C-alpha positions in Angstrom: 69.0 90.6 98.9 70.0 90.7 95.2 68.3 93.0 92.7 66.7 90.0 91.0 65.3 88.5 94.2 64.0 91.9 95.4 62.3 92.6 92.1 60.7 89.1 92.0 59.4 89.7 95.6 57.9 93.0 94.5 56.2 91.4 91.5 54.8 88.7 93.6 53.5 91.2 96.2 51.8 93.2 93.4 50.1 90.0 92.1 48.8 89.3 95.7 47.5 92.8 96.0 45.5 92.3 92.8 44.4 88.8 93.5 40.6 88.7 92.8 39.8 86.6 95.8 42.2 87.7 98.6 43.7 91.0 97.3 43.3 94.5 98.6 39.9 96.1 97.7 41.5 99.4 96.9 44.2 97.9 94.6 41.6 95.7 92.9 39.4 98.6 91.9 42.2 100.6 90.3 42.7 101.1 86.5 45.3 102.6 84.3 43.4 105.9 84.4 43.1 106.0 88.2 46.7 105.1 88.7 48.2 107.5 86.1 48.0 110.6 88.4 49.9 108.7 91.1 52.5 107.8 88.6 53.0 111.4 87.6 53.0 112.5 91.2 55.7 109.9 92.1 57.9 111.1 89.3 57.8 114.6 90.7 58.6 113.4 94.2 61.7 111.7 92.7 62.6 115.1 91.3 62.0 116.8 94.6 64.2 114.3 96.4 67.0 115.0 94.0 66.6 118.7 94.5 66.7 118.2 98.3 69.9 116.1 97.9 68.6 113.5 100.3 69.8 110.0 99.3 67.5 108.2 101.7 64.5 110.1 100.4 65.6 109.5 96.8 65.8 105.7 97.5 62.3 105.7 98.9 60.8 107.8 96.1 62.5 105.7 93.4 60.9 102.7 95.1 57.5 104.4 94.9 58.0 105.1 91.2 59.1 101.6 90.5 55.9 100.3 92.2 53.9 102.4 89.8 55.6 100.6 86.9 55.0 97.3 88.5 51.3 98.2 89.1 50.7 99.1 85.5 52.5 96.0 84.3 50.4 93.8 86.5 47.1 95.3 85.2 48.4 94.8 81.6 49.3 91.2 82.3 45.8 90.6 83.7 44.4 91.8 80.3 46.8 89.6 78.4 48.7 92.6 76.9 52.2 92.2 78.3 54.0 91.6 81.6 56.8 93.3 83.5 59.5 91.1 81.8 58.3 92.4 78.4 58.5 95.9 79.6 62.1 95.5 80.8 63.0 93.6 77.6 61.5 96.3 75.5 63.4 99.2 77.1 66.6 97.1 77.0 66.3 96.5 73.3 65.4 100.1 72.6 68.5 101.4 74.4 70.7 99.0 72.6 69.3 100.2 69.2 69.7 103.8 70.2 73.3 103.4 71.3 75.1 102.1 68.2 78.1 104.0 69.3 78.3 101.8 72.3 77.0 98.4 71.0 77.4 98.7 67.3 80.8 100.1 66.7 79.5 103.4 65.3 81.8 106.4 66.1 80.3 109.6 67.4 82.4 112.8 67.2 80.6 115.0 69.8 77.5 115.3 71.9 75.6 117.3 69.3 76.0 114.5 66.8 75.0 112.0 69.4 71.8 114.0 70.1 71.0 114.2 66.4 71.5 110.5 65.9 69.3 109.7 68.9 66.5 111.7 67.4 67.0 110.1 64.0 66.7 106.7 65.6 63.5 107.7 67.3 62.1 109.0 64.0 62.9 105.8 62.2 61.2 103.8 65.0 58.1 105.9 64.8 58.0 105.4 61.0 58.5 101.6 61.4 55.8 101.4 64.0 53.0 102.3 61.5 51.7 104.9 63.9 51.3 108.6 63.2 54.6 109.9 61.7 53.9 113.7 61.6 56.6 116.0 62.9 54.7 116.5 66.2 53.7 112.9 66.6 54.2 111.2 70.0 54.9 114.4 72.0 52.9 113.2 75.1 49.9 115.2 76.0 50.3 114.4 79.6 53.5 116.3 80.0 53.5 119.5 82.1 52.5 122.3 79.7 55.8 124.2 79.9 57.8 121.0 79.0 55.4 120.2 76.2 55.6 123.7 74.8 59.3 123.5 74.5 59.2 120.0 73.0 56.7 121.0 70.4 58.8 124.0 69.5 62.0 121.9 69.3 60.2 119.3 67.2 58.9 121.9 64.7 62.3 123.5 64.6 63.8 120.3 63.1 62.0 121.0 59.9 62.9 124.7 59.9 59.8 126.1 61.6 61.4 128.1 64.4 62.8 131.4 65.4 66.3 132.0 64.0 67.8 132.9 67.4 67.0 133.8 71.0 66.6 137.6 70.3 63.9 136.6 67.8 61.9 134.7 70.4 62.4 137.6 72.8 60.7 139.9 70.3 57.9 137.4 70.1 57.5 137.4 73.9 57.2 141.2 73.8 54.7 141.0 71.0 52.6 138.4 72.9 52.7 140.6 76.1 51.4 143.5 74.1 48.6 141.3 72.8 47.7 140.3 76.4 47.4 144.0 77.3 45.3 144.7 74.2 43.0 141.8 75.0 42.5 143.0 78.6 41.8 146.5 77.4 39.3 145.5 74.7 37.4 142.9 76.8 37.3 144.9 80.0 37.8 141.6 81.9 41.1 139.9 82.9 39.5 136.4 82.7 37.8 136.6 79.3 38.5 133.8 76.8 40.6 136.3 74.7 42.8 137.1 77.6 43.3 133.5 78.5 44.2 132.6 74.9 46.7 135.5 74.6 48.2 134.5 78.0 48.7 131.0 76.7 50.5 132.3 73.6 52.7 134.4 75.9 53.6 131.3 78.0 54.3 129.3 74.9 56.7 132.0 73.7 58.4 132.1 77.0 58.9 128.3 77.1 60.5 128.5 73.7 62.6 131.5 74.6 64.2 129.4 77.4 64.7 126.6 74.9 66.7 129.0 72.7 68.6 130.2 75.7 69.5 126.5 76.3 67.9 125.9 79.7 64.7 124.2 80.8 61.7 126.3 81.5 60.2 123.7 83.9 63.5 123.6 86.0 63.7 127.3 86.0 60.2 127.7 87.3 60.7 124.9 89.9 63.8 126.9 91.1 61.7 130.1 91.2 59.0 128.3 93.2 61.5 127.1 95.7 63.1 130.5 96.0 59.7 132.1 96.6 58.8 129.5 99.2 62.1 130.1 101.1 61.6 133.8 101.1 57.9 133.7 102.1 58.8 131.3 105.0 61.5 133.8 106.0 58.9 136.6 106.0 56.6 134.5 108.2 59.5 133.8 110.6 60.4 137.5 110.8 56.7 138.5 111.3 56.1 136.0 114.0 59.3 137.1 115.9 57.9 140.6 115.9 54.4 139.7 116.9 53.0 140.8 113.5 49.8 139.4 112.0 50.3 138.6 108.3 46.6 139.1 107.5 46.7 142.7 108.7 49.9 143.9 107.0 49.7 146.8 104.6 51.4 146.5 101.1 54.3 148.7 102.3 54.9 146.3 105.3 54.8 143.3 103.0 57.4 144.9 100.7 59.7 145.7 103.7 59.5 142.1 104.9 60.1 140.8 101.4 63.3 142.9 101.0 64.5 141.8 104.5 63.8 138.2 103.6 65.8 138.6 100.4 68.8 139.9 102.3 68.6 137.1 104.8 
């Protein structure tokens, strides 16, 4: 089946699912707000499939994510806002505008220049739209907090509000860590509003330290999560093989298992 026929069939299927008379009750009661969490979840499942290196899983997860786009477009069409064709046409035209070095004969010397030009195109589009044009405008609030922290820092840095270099951000991280300790000491509680606020400042500084070190905080944390998961499962396997109960292990036994799992 061609891509066009497959997409047409999917759009027709979505319309049937949302048919007021014969559609699926669950699909009919959904709204943009109720579907949004699924859209975010499917995007992360695509990332997980990529991390796993499983082509079949990636194909399936991309299909699930595409269905989310089709679902939102169908609901918008029902309200008379736009349809899927307009969604596709909009992104097509945007990509052409933002790639003048491909479609407009503009020459680009290097990747850094290309990135700067891309951001300048985006800024002009924001200004032309008549929407908010502040430096931090349109940084999506629905982004994972670590990603948004880095984006906010990067956007502010374009107008000069930034640390001069990575060591400067490291000093800020250490400062924020001391402020967390001070808040804990002064409040006498680790879950006081002051401690939560200072911990947020620390995480914000960490996200921007990774930005200055030129890697992605979210990807780094995802990798750390995966590493922890692998090692914990290894500990479980070792413990089961020795007839050990995880719930009854002393801290010293846990540490010994952890070091063994790291070596394995």
